[in-house]
C-alpha positions in Angstrom: -51.1 -107.4 -43.7 -54.2 -106.6 -45.6 -54.1 -104.6 -48.8 -55.6 -101.6 -47.1 -52.9 -101.6 -44.4 -50.2 -101.8 -47.1 -51.6 -98.9 -49.0 -51.9 -96.8 -45.8 -48.2 -97.6 -45.0 -47.1 -96.6 -48.5 -49.1 -93.3 -48.4 -47.6 -92.5 -45.0 -44.1 -93.3 -46.2 -44.7 -91.1 -49.3 -45.8 -88.2 -47.2 -42.8 -88.5 -44.9 -40.5 -88.8 -47.9 -41.9 -85.7 -49.6 -41.6 -83.8 -46.4 -38.0 -84.7 -46.0 -37.2 -83.8 -49.6 -38.9 -80.5 -49.3 -37.2 -79.6 -46.0 -33.7 -80.4 -47.5 -34.5 -78.6 -50.8 -35.7 -75.4 -49.1 -33.0 -75.2 -46.4 -30.0 -73.0 -47.3 -26.7 -72.3 -45.6 -26.9 -69.4 -43.0 -25.9 -66.0 -44.4 -23.4 -63.8 -42.6 -22.7 -60.4 -44.1 -20.6 -59.4 -41.0 -23.3 -57.7 -38.9 -22.5 -59.5 -35.6 -19.0 -57.9 -35.5 -20.0 -54.5 -37.1 -18.3 -51.3 -35.9 -20.4 -48.5 -37.2 -19.6 -44.8 -36.4 -16.7 -43.8 -34.2 -13.6 -45.8 -35.5 -15.8 -47.7 -37.9 -18.0 -46.6 -40.8 -19.1 -43.0 -40.7 -21.0 -42.4 -43.9 -23.7 -44.2 -45.8 -21.4 -44.9 -48.7 -18.9 -46.7 -46.3 -21.8 -48.7 -44.8 -23.2 -49.8 -48.2 -19.7 -50.6 -49.4 -19.2 -52.9 -46.4 -22.7 -54.6 -46.1 -24.2 -54.1 -49.6 -27.6 -52.5 -50.1 -30.0 -52.4 -47.1 -32.2 -55.4 -46.9 -33.0 -58.8 -45.4 -30.4 -61.4 -46.3 -31.6 -64.0 -43.8 -32.6 -67.4 -44.9 -35.1 -68.2 -42.1 -37.2 -66.6 -39.3 -35.1 -65.1 -36.6 -35.5 -64.0 -33.0 -33.4 -61.0 -32.0 -31.9 -60.0 -28.6 -31.1 -56.3 -28.2 -27.4 -55.8 -27.8 -26.1 -52.2 -28.4 -27.3 -48.7 -29.2 -25.1 -45.7 -30.0 -26.1 -42.0 -30.1 -29.5 -40.2 -30.0 -32.3 -41.3 -32.2 -33.3 -38.0 -33.7 -35.3 -37.3 -36.8 -33.1 -39.2 -39.2 -33.6 -41.7 -42.1 -33.1 -45.3 -41.1 -31.9 -48.3 -43.1 -31.7 -51.9 -41.9 -29.5 -54.9 -42.7 -30.5 -58.4 -41.5 -28.7 -61.7 -41.8 -29.0 -65.1 -40.0 -26.8 -63.9 -37.1 -27.7 -60.2 -36.4 -29.5 -57.1 -37.5 -28.2 -53.6 -37.7 -30.4 -50.5 -38.1 -28.5 -47.3 -38.9 -29.9 -43.8 -38.7 -28.4 -41.3 -41.2 -28.4 -37.5 -41.2 -29.5 -35.8 -44.4 -25.9 -35.4 -45.4 -25.3 -39.2 -45.4 -23.3 -39.4 -42.1 -24.2 -41.9 -39.4 -26.3 -40.4 -36.7 -26.7 -43.5 -34.5 -27.2 -47.3 -34.8 -28.3 -50.3 -33.0 -27.6 -54.0 -33.3 -29.6 -57.0 -32.3 -28.1 -60.5 -32.1 -30.1 -63.6 -33.2 -31.0 -65.8 -30.3 -32.3 -69.4 -30.5 -36.1 -69.7 -31.0 -38.1 -70.5 -27.9 -38.7 -74.2 -27.1 -41.6 -75.8 -28.8 -43.7 -76.0 -25.6 -43.4 -72.2 -25.1 -44.5 -71.6 -28.7 -47.4 -74.0 -28.3 -48.5 -72.2 -25.0 -48.4 -68.9 -26.8 -50.5 -70.4 -29.6 -53.0 -71.7 -27.2 -53.2 -68.4 -25.3 -53.9 -66.7 -28.6 -56.8 -69.0 -29.3 -58.7 -68.0 -26.2 
């Protein structure tokens, strides 16, 4: 091997090594705050205080990009204030009346991301 080939191999190995270290260092364990089995309203949580006590403050607790699949909706969506909780397994959006009671809610489960070739096709379609 020539000196130039050796240097190129070392640079390529270094880039791959740095990529692996970064991917391991930035990956975290999935977060589950209990949204996938949530029972809100009805026999479950009926007030904002109960919901916050169960899930914590509203927010995005997920560690990575997610794709959601709609699962369940309860009650009419009238003019209420909404709050959302998101983790690596599901999302729950709850609509509260002014008095803090649950008006309605919906949950979406995380589904696997589309295969790479579908994402690549969407990318190509977006370019044209």
